C-alpha positions in Angstrom: 87.4 96.0 124.5 88.0 96.9 128.1 91.1 98.8 129.1 91.3 99.1 132.9 94.0 101.8 132.7 92.6 105.4 132.5 94.2 107.7 130.0 94.7 111.4 129.8 91.9 112.9 127.6 92.8 116.1 125.7 90.7 119.1 125.5 91.7 122.4 123.9 89.6 125.5 124.1 90.6 128.1 121.4 89.2 131.6 121.5 89.0 134.1 118.5 92.3 135.7 117.7 92.3 139.4 116.8 94.3 140.9 113.8 98.0 140.9 114.7 101.1 141.9 112.8 104.7 141.0 112.6 105.6 143.8 115.0 103.7 142.0 117.8 105.8 138.8 117.4 108.3 137.7 119.9 111.3 135.4 119.3 110.4 131.7 119.5 112.0 130.1 122.7 111.8 126.6 123.8 111.2 127.7 127.3 108.0 129.5 126.1 106.4 126.7 124.2 103.6 126.1 126.9 102.2 129.6 126.2 102.0 129.3 122.5 98.3 129.0 121.4 96.5 129.1 118.0 97.1 132.5 116.4 100.4 133.2 118.5 103.0 135.1 116.3 106.8 134.4 116.8 109.9 135.1 114.8 112.7 132.7 114.1 115.7 133.0 111.7 114.5 136.2 110.2 110.9 135.0 109.5 107.6 135.4 111.1 105.4 132.5 111.9 101.9 132.1 113.1 100.5 129.1 115.2 97.9 127.2 113.2 94.3 126.8 114.2 93.2 123.8 116.3 93.9 120.8 116.1 97.3 121.4 114.4 97.9 124.4 116.6 98.1 122.2 119.6 101.4 121.2 118.6 102.8 124.5 119.0 103.2 123.7 122.7 105.9 121.1 121.9 109.6 121.9 121.2 109.8 119.3 118.5 107.6 121.5 116.4 110.0 124.6 116.4 109.1 126.7 113.3 112.3 126.2 111.4 112.5 122.4 112.5 111.6 119.5 110.2 108.0 119.3 111.7 107.7 123.2 112.1 105.3 123.7 109.3 102.8 121.0 110.6 102.1 123.4 113.5 103.1 126.9 112.2 102.3 129.0 109.2 104.7 131.5 107.7 102.9 134.8 108.3 102.8 137.1 105.5 100.4 139.7 106.9 101.3 143.1 105.5 101.8 145.8 107.9 98.8 148.4 108.0 98.8 151.2 105.5 100.0 154.5 107.2 97.2 156.9 107.9 97.1 160.3 106.5 96.7 162.7 109.5 95.4 165.8 107.8 92.8 166.8 110.3 93.5 168.8 113.6 91.8 169.5 116.8 92.7 171.0 120.2 91.1 168.9 123.1 90.8 169.8 126.8 92.1 167.1 129.2 90.8 166.6 132.8 93.0 164.4 135.0 91.9 163.0 138.3 93.6 160.8 140.8 96.7 162.9 141.7 99.2 163.0 138.9 102.7 163.0 140.5 104.8 166.1 140.4 107.0 166.1 137.2 104.9 163.4 135.4 103.2 164.3 132.3 100.6 162.7 130.1 101.3 161.8 126.3 98.9 161.0 123.5 100.8 158.8 121.0 99.2 158.5 117.6 99.5 156.1 114.7 102.6 158.0 113.4 104.3 157.2 116.8 104.6 161.0 117.6 104.0 161.9 121.2 101.6 164.9 122.0 102.1 166.2 125.4 99.2 167.6 127.6 100.1 171.0 128.6 98.0 173.4 130.6 95.0 171.1 130.5 94.9 170.7 126.7 96.5 168.8 123.9 96.9 169.3 120.0 96.0 166.3 118.0 96.2 165.3 114.4 93.8 162.6 113.0 92.7 161.0 109.7 89.3 161.5 108.2 86.9 159.3 110.1 89.1 159.1 113.3 92.5 157.7 114.5 93.4 155.6 117.5 95.8 157.0 120.2 97.4 155.4 123.1 97.8 157.3 126.3 101.0 156.9 128.3 102.4 158.4 131.6 105.9 159.8 131.2 108.2 160.2 134.1 105.7 158.5 136.4 105.3 154.8 137.5 101.6 154.7 137.4 99.0 154.2 134.7 96.1 156.1 133.1 92.7 155.1 132.0 91.4 154.9 129.5 94.7 153.8 127.9 93.5 154.2 124.3 91.0 156.5 122.7 89.8 157.3 119.2 90.3 161.0 118.1 87.9 162.5 115.6 85.9 165.7 115.0 83.9 165.2 118.1 86.9 164.8 120.4 86.7 168.2 122.2 87.5 166.8 125.7 88.8 163.8 127.5 88.5 162.8 131.2 91.3 160.6 132.4 92.1 158.9 135.8 95.6 158.2 137.0 96.3 155.3 139.2 99.6 154.8 141.2 101.7 151.7 140.6 100.7 148.7 142.8 103.4 147.5 145.1 105.4 144.6 143.7 104.2 141.3 145.1 106.7 139.2 146.9 108.6 136.8 144.7 107.2 133.1 145.4 110.0 130.8 146.6 111.3 128.5 143.9 109.7 125.0 144.4 112.2 122.3 145.5 111.9 118.8 143.9 110.4 116.0 146.0 112.0 112.6 146.2 108.5 111.0 146.0 108.2 111.4 142.2 108.2 108.4 140.0 110.7 108.1 137.2 109.7 110.0 134.1 111.2 110.9 130.6 111.0 114.6 130.3 110.9 114.4 126.6 107.6 112.4 126.7 105.7 114.7 129.2 103.2 116.9 127.6 102.4 120.6 128.6 99.7 121.1 131.3 96.3 121.8 129.7 93.1 122.9 131.5 90.3 120.7 130.8 92.5 117.6 130.5 92.0 114.8 133.1 95.0 113.7 134.9 95.2 110.5 136.9 97.5 109.7 139.8 101.1 109.4 138.7 100.4 111.3 135.3 103.1 114.0 134.6 102.7 117.6 133.1 105.1 120.4 132.2 104.1 123.8 133.6 106.0 127.1 134.0 109.4 125.3 133.2 108.9 122.5 135.7 107.7 118.9 135.7 104.9 118.0 138.0 103.3 114.7 139.0 99.7 114.4 140.1 99.1 112.5 143.2 95.5 111.7 142.5 92.7 112.5 139.9 92.5 116.2 139.0 91.2 118.5 136.4 91.3 122.3 135.9 93.8 122.8 138.8 97.2 124.0 137.4 100.4 122.7 139.0 101.7 125.0 141.6 98.2 126.2 142.6 96.9 122.9 144.1 98.2 120.4 146.6 97.3 117.6 144.1 100.6 118.2 142.3 104.0 117.6 143.4 107.1 119.3 141.8 109.7 116.9 140.4 112.3 119.2 138.9 113.2 121.5 136.0 112.0 120.7 132.6 115.3 120.4 130.6 115.0 119.0 127.1 116.2 119.8 123.6 115.4 118.8 120.1 118.2 116.6 118.3 118.0 117.0 114.5 119.6 113.9 112.8 121.3 114.5 109.5 122.7 111.5 107.5 125.1 111.7 104.4 126.6 108.9 102.3 123.6 106.7 102.2 122.3 105.5 98.8 119.0 107.0 97.4 117.4 103.5 97.9 117.8 103.7 101.6 114.7 105.1 103.1 115.4 104.7 106.9 118.0 103.4 109.3 118.3 102.9 112.9 120.2 105.1 115.3 120.8 104.0 119.0 120.9 107.1 121.5 121.4 106.2 125.1 120.5 102.6 124.4 117.3 103.2 122.9 116.7 102.6 119.0 115.2 105.2 116.8 114.1 104.5 113.2 114.9 107.7 111.3 114.6 108.9 107.8 117.7 108.5 105.5 116.8 111.2 103.0 115.3 113.8 105.1 116.1 115.4 108.5 114.6 113.7 111.3 114.2 115.0 115.0 113.8 113.5 118.4 113.5 115.1 121.8 115.9 114.2 124.6 115.7 115.1 128.4 118.6 116.1 130.6 121.6 113.7 130.4 124.5 112.2 128.4 123.7 110.0 125.6 126.1 107.7 123.8 125.3 107.3 120.1 125.9 104.2 117.9 124.5 103.3 114.4 124.3 99.7 113.2 125.5 99.1 109.5 123.0 99.7 106.9 122.6 97.2 104.0 121.7 98.4 100.7 118.4 97.0 99.3 120.2 94.8 96.8 122.5 93.5 99.5 125.7 94.3 97.7 127.0 97.0 99.9 127.0 97.7 103.7 127.1 101.4 104.8 129.1 101.9 108.0 128.9 105.2 110.2 132.4 106.4 110.2 131.7 109.7 111.7 129.1 110.5 114.4 129.2 114.2 115.8 128.7 114.9 118.6 129.1 111.8 120.5 128.0 111.6 123.3 125.1 114.1 123.1 125.0 116.1 126.3 121.7 117.9 127.3 121.6 120.4 130.1 119.9 123.7 131.0 122.4 125.4 128.7 121.9 123.1 125.6 120.3 124.7 122.6 119.2 122.4 119.6 121.7 119.7 118.8 122.4 118.8 115.2 123.7 115.1 115.1 125.6 114.6 111.9 126.2 111.0 110.8 128.3 110.2 107.6 128.4 106.8 106.2 131.1 105.0 104.0 130.4 102.0 101.8 131.9 98.5 102.0 131.2 95.6 99.6 129.3 92.6 101.1 130.1 89.2 100.1 127.2 86.5 99.6 127.2 83.2 101.3 125.4 79.9 100.2 122.6 78.7 102.5 121.2 75.2 102.2 117.4 74.8 102.9 115.7 71.5 103.2 112.3 71.7 102.0 109.5 69.0 102.5 105.9 69.5 101.2 102.9 68.1 103.1 102.2 64.4 102.6 100.3 63.7 99.5 101.0 67.2 97.9 103.5 68.2 95.3 103.0 71.8 94.1 104.4 72.7 90.8 105.5 76.1 91.9 106.2 77.4 95.4 108.1 80.5 96.3 109.4 82.2 99.4 110.4 85.7 100.1 113.8 86.7 101.8 113.4 90.0 103.5 115.1 92.2 106.2 113.9 95.3 108.2 115.9 97.6 105.8 113.8 97.0 102.7 115.7 94.0 101.3 113.3 91.7 99.4 114.1 88.7 97.1 111.9 86.0 95.9 113.2 82.4 95.5 111.6 79.1 94.2 111.2 76.2 96.5 111.3 72.4 95.5 111.2 69.4 97.5 114.6 68.5 99.1 117.7 70.6 99.2 117.5 74.1 98.0 120.6 76.4 97.7 120.3 80.1 97.8 122.8 83.1 98.0 122.2 85.6 100.9 124.2 88.6 102.0 126.8 87.7 104.7 125.9 90.7 106.9 122.5 91.4 108.7 119.5 89.4 109.6 117.1 87.9 107.2 113.9 86.1 107.3 112.7 83.4 104.8 109.1 83.4 104.7 107.5 80.5 102.5 104.4 81.4 100.6 101.5 79.1 101.1 100.0 76.9 98.5 96.6 75.4 98.0 95.5 71.8 97.0 91.7 71.2 96.4 90.8 74.3 98.5 93.2 73.2 101.5 95.9 75.7 102.4 99.4 74.5 103.4 101.8 76.8 105.1 105.5 76.4 105.9 107.7 77.7 108.8 110.2 80.5 108.5 113.9 80.3 108.7 116.1 83.0 110.1 119.6 83.8 108.7 122.0 86.0 110.8 125.2 87.2 109.3 125.4 84.4 106.7 124.5 81.6 109.2 121.2 79.7 109.8 119.8 80.7 113.2 118.2 77.5 114.4 116.9 74.8 111.8 117.3 75.1 108.0 114.3 72.8 107.4 111.1 74.3 105.9 108.3 71.8 106.5 104.8 72.5 104.9 101.7 71.3 106.8 97.9 71.9 106.5 97.2 75.5 107.8 95.9 75.3 111.4 93.2 77.7 112.9 94.4 80.5 115.0 93.4 80.8 118.6 93.8 84.4 119.5 93.8 85.7 123.1 94.3 89.2 124.3 96.9 89.5 127.2 96.4 92.8 129.2 99.6 94.7 130.3 98.0 95.7 133.6 97.3 93.3 136.5 99.8 91.3 138.8 102.6 89.0 138.6 100.3 85.9 138.4 99.4 87.0 134.8 100.6 84.5 132.4 103.5 85.4 130.0 103.3 85.0 126.3 105.0 81.7 126.3 102.6 80.4 129.1 99.6 81.7 127.1 101.0 79.7 124.0 101.5 76.7 126.1 97.7 76.9 127.1 96.9 76.8 123.4 96.9 80.5 122.3 99.0 80.5 119.1 98.4 84.2 118.6 98.8 86.6 121.6 97.6 90.1 121.2 99.2 92.4 124.0 96.7 95.1 125.1 97.6 97.7 125.0 100.3 100.1 123.8 100.1 103.9 123.5 100.5 105.4 120.0 100.1 109.3 120.7 101.1 111.6 117.8 104.8 111.3 116.9 105.9 110.2 120.3 107.6 107.0 120.8 105.5 104.0 121.2 105.3 102.4 124.7 103.2 100.0 126.8 100.1 101.5 128.3 101.3 102.4 131.8 104.9 101.9 130.9 105.1 98.3 132.0 103.9 94.7 131.4 102.5 92.9 134.4 103.2 89.5 133.2 106.9 90.3 133.4 106.8 92.2 136.7 105.6 95.9 137.0 108.9 96.9 138.1 110.7 95.7 134.9 111.1 98.4 132.2 113.4 99.7 129.6 116.0 97.5 127.9 115.5 94.8 130.7 111.8 94.5 129.7 112.7 94.4 126.0 115.1 91.6 126.6 112.7 89.6 128.5 109.8 89.9 126.1 112.0 89.2 123.1 113.3 86.1 124.7 110.0 84.9 125.7 108.5 85.2 122.3 111.4 83.4 120.8 110.8 80.6 123.4 107.0 80.6 122.7 107.6 80.1 118.9 110.2 77.4 119.4 108.6 75.4 122.3 105.0 76.3 122.6 103.5 76.7 119.0 103.1 80.5 119.0 102.4 81.7 115.5 102.3 85.5 116.1 102.8 87.9 119.0 101.0 91.2 118.3 100.6 94.6 120.0 97.1 95.8 120.3 96.2 99.6 120.3 93.0 101.2 121.0 90.5 99.6 123.3 87.6 101.1 125.3 89.7 104.0 126.5 91.6 104.5 123.2 95.4 104.3 123.4 95.7 105.1 119.7 95.6 108.8 118.6 98.0 109.9 115.8 96.9 113.5 116.6 97.3 114.6 112.9 100.8 113.5 112.8 102.8 112.5 109.6 101.8 108.7 109.2 105.3 107.8 107.9 106.7 108.9 111.3 104.0 107.1 113.2 104.7 104.0 111.2 108.4 104.3 111.9 107.8 104.6 115.7 105.5 101.5 115.5 108.0 99.4 113.6 110.7 100.4 115.9 108.7 99.2 119.0 107.8 95.9 117.2 111.4 95.2 116.5 112.7 96.2 119.9 110.3 93.7 121.6 110.2 90.9 118.9 106.5 91.4 117.9 105.2 90.2 114.6 102.7 92.8 113.9 99.9 95.1 115.1 96.2 94.7 116.1 93.8 97.7 115.7 91.2 97.4 118.4 89.4 100.7 117.4 86.3 102.0 119.2 86.1 105.7 120.1 88.6 107.0 117.5 89.7 110.6 116.8 90.9 110.0 113.3 89.6 109.0 110.0 89.5 105.9 107.7 91.9 107.8 105.4 94.5 108.2 108.1 94.2 104.5 109.1 94.6 103.4 105.3 97.7 105.8 105.1 99.3 104.3 108.3 98.7 100.7 107.4 100.2 101.3 103.8 103.3 102.9 105.4 103.5 99.9 107.9 103.5 97.4 105.1 106.1 99.5 103.2 108.3 99.8 106.3 107.9 96.2 107.5 106.8 93.9 104.6 106.4 90.8 106.8 104.1 92.7 109.4 100.9 90.9 110.5 97.9 93.5 110.7 94.5 92.6 112.3 91.4 94.6 113.2 89.2 93.9 116.0 85.8 95.3 114.9 82.4 95.2 116.6 79.4 94.4 114.4 76.2 96.3 113.9 73.5 97.1 111.3 74.5 99.5 108.7 72.1 100.1 105.8 70.0 96.9 106.4 73.0 94.4 106.9 75.3 93.3 109.5 78.7 94.9 108.9 82.0 95.7 110.6 82.0 98.9 112.8 84.3 100.4 115.3 81.5 101.9 117.5 77.8 102.5 116.7 77.7 102.7 112.8 81.1 104.2 112.4 83.2 102.3 109.8 86.8 103.4 110.1 88.1 100.0 109.1 86.5 99.7 105.6 89.0 101.5 103.4 92.1 99.5 104.7 90.0 96.4 104.6 89.0 97.0 100.9 92.6 97.8 100.2 93.6 94.2 101.3 95.8 95.5 104.2 94.3 93.3 107.0 95.5 89.8 107.4 92.9 89.1 110.0 89.6 90.6 111.4 89.2 89.4 115.0 85.4 89.9 115.3 83.8 90.9 118.6 80.5 88.9 118.1 79.2 90.5 121.3 78.3 93.8 123.0 75.5 94.8 120.7 72.2 93.0 120.9 69.1 93.3 118.7 70.9 92.4 115.3 69.3 89.1 114.2 71.0 87.1 111.4 70.1 83.8 109.8 72.4 81.1 108.4 72.6 82.8 105.0 73.8 86.1 106.6 70.5 87.8 106.1 69.6 90.7 108.5 66.5 91.4 110.6 65.8 93.8 113.4 63.2 91.4 114.9 63.6 87.9 116.2 62.1 85.1 114.1 62.6 81.5 113.3 66.2 81.0 112.1 67.4 84.5 113.1 69.7 84.9 116.1 71.6 87.8 117.9 74.6 87.9 120.2 72.8 86.2 123.0 72.6 83.0 120.9 75.4 80.7 120.0 74.2 80.4 116.5 75.1 84.2 116.1 78.7 83.1 115.7 78.1 81.1 112.6 75.4 83.4 111.2 77.3 86.6 111.7 80.3 85.0 110.0 78.1 84.3 107.0 77.1 88.0 106.8 80.6 89.2 107.3 82.3 87.1 104.7 80.2 88.9 102.0 82.1 92.1 102.7 85.6 90.6 103.4 88.2 90.2 100.8 89.6 86.8 100.1 93.1 87.6 101.5 91.6 88.6 104.9 90.6 85.8 107.2 87.9 86.0 109.7 88.4 85.1 113.3 85.1 84.9 115.5 85.5 86.3 119.0 83.5 85.6 122.2 84.4 86.7 125.9 86.3 84.0 127.7 83.9 84.2 130.7 80.7 86.0 131.7 82.6 88.7 133.5 85.0 89.5 130.5 82.3 91.6 128.7 79.0 93.3 129.2 75.5 92.2 129.3 75.0 91.5 125.5 76.8 88.3 125.1 76.5 84.5 124.8 76.9 83.8 128.6 73.6 85.6 129.2 71.5 83.9 126.4 70.0 80.6 125.5 73.2 78.6 126.1 74.0 80.1 129.6 74.0 76.6 131.2 76.5 75.1 128.8 78.1 78.0 127.0 81.6 76.5 126.2 79.9 73.3 124.6 77.7 75.7 122.5 80.7 77.7 121.4 82.7 74.6 120.4 79.9 73.3 118.3 79.7 76.5 116.4 83.4 76.8 115.9 83.5 73.4 114.7 80.8 73.9 112.1 82.9 76.8 110.6 86.0 74.7 110.0 85.3 73.9 106.5 84.8 77.6 105.6 87.8 78.9 103.7 87.4 82.5 104.9 87.3 81.1 108.6 90.6 81.2 110.5 89.8 80.4 114.0 88.4 81.8 117.3 89.4 84.8 119.5 88.7 85.9 123.2 88.9 88.8 125.5 90.9 88.0 127.6 93.7 85.3 128.6 93.8 86.2 132.3 90.0 85.6 132.8 90.4 82.3 130.9 93.4 81.2 133.1 91.5 82.0 136.1 88.7 79.7 134.8 91.0 76.8 133.9 91.4 77.7 130.4 87.9 76.7 129.7 87.6 78.9 126.5 91.0 77.6 125.1 90.0 74.0 125.8 86.6 74.5 124.0 88.4 75.7 120.9 90.9 73.0 120.9 88.0 70.5 121.1 86.3 72.1 118.2 89.4 71.4 116.1 89.2 67.7 116.9 85.3 67.8 116.6 85.1 66.3 120.3 82.6 69.0 121.8 80.5 66.4 123.5 82.9 65.9 126.3 83.0 69.6 127.2 
């Protein structure tokens, strides 16, 4: 799908690395990380480390990948290269030495051999020892400030004479003035600014670290290092540190917990050291209570040191130690009023009680009053399982319990499952963009916000840092509060079913960069919980990762957030003679996760790629003939669904997507085909015809802003399809 925001594209050029030994290694320093490239040797804590080859070696430029840190071995290898075997210098030669260039009075020339012994040139000759086959010597100037060339030679039986040239020391260039920060820089988080890289594209307002400073690009640039080109403005010193978080006192069943640093929540591992990077400043630390997975105990942080965390130019790595003590948690009884859909009386219906900490309990539901025990601390969601009667699915609403009390209504009412109307809502644009609740009021009961940035192990954030629907100046906690409140309102008053965050798109905002998928999962779940989103949509096109990585990530997401909703937004194309899901071309990054049953929905982009003809049985043809249609024809909506349901697991529902207007997508789409004169009516008829299909779950469009500007014609067509009233469109 289209993403109007340009992103930084990363490119790393790695050359060959010659053989190097521990003696060449320098101590690892956070101030030097920008210079570390694949093959670099460093020492730390008595050991030697070598930066891995690309792509893992790209992470050596980040302080969070310090060799002895928790993620260090993702970027660095321990270097066990043995020192070279000493040479046996049992051969001897006397060589004449001719020196031109005017060697200063008192200066001498030394030949330093592999045994580190210096042999001084005297009266135009030098005595040298060498091993059979030859030995390498370095040539140095003693008691002089110049240099000599060549600076290295190989001594063997043919080395009877050497011609050397002396050069005086060049004058020391003037020290450039220290740049002064400009007040024109936009706000930035130093911990999220990546090191400058030649080859990368930088747009205006993009930041980069370079030579210990933070720079902001004024406009588009590439291959122009900060400090050497007027496109960059200096914003200040790059001051940051790694904070290693260590927890003690939690039970082995606790896998993660939340720590709030400077008002921002981080989901960190409970059983292994976790690390985050902070920029300059002072950060207060709080830790919400951690509920045991069986709900019987609450773990309270009784010691947090240091608190606050202070980061300045003198700060080395900070070790944040958090110790917990346990307290017993009482249970409270909660009354639930359950009503099944009229005319149905299922024999066994269940619901799951879950929280974000891993608590999960299954209860049975019956018509009328149900009494269940729930821990008196924490927030819990009661999610009824659906039930089927004669092929019709019925679903019930969720109930939220906060600290032992029902938040809102205690009623669970089952009704026939309605189809979804999915709309993508872009984060860019202006203040006239509809909010999530306004989108829901227009009929969109699933809103997918496009897009969020997921880059390596960095914190997830909205692409561009803001969300136009809520004002481009609203950021941080204020934006979190506004969106969370709006999602709550949309669910209560406007029929919103799910609010999702979408990643990927045409310019790809989703690049895990070889990161640990459990860390990426934790970052995504933290973002979802901070803003109140129900799940994530993978709109994958040009992707720098594999189907195995996606499978690993989605499995971790399901573990970290059992109630998460996950969707894919595939395109469709011919693969091996049939119409199948693809991310782009014939690439199929979705399939492993799809076959594992991890997708709740597939939001199908039934446009973009012409020339794939399908009939009403889902059979494929590369040529148009009677009964076969492609993306230009409305019949493709139904016929492509018939093809795709053959490869879609029963637990994954199919949502058929079309652009909301002719301007919302490229040429290969329904607005430019046989139904161009009455496109919305034609779409309505196709959506209505699919309503009896059990795998069909509704319609999707890119995107809501275009639809709003066109009087919500797409949403109205889908609503008409649900009532079978397409004639009046």
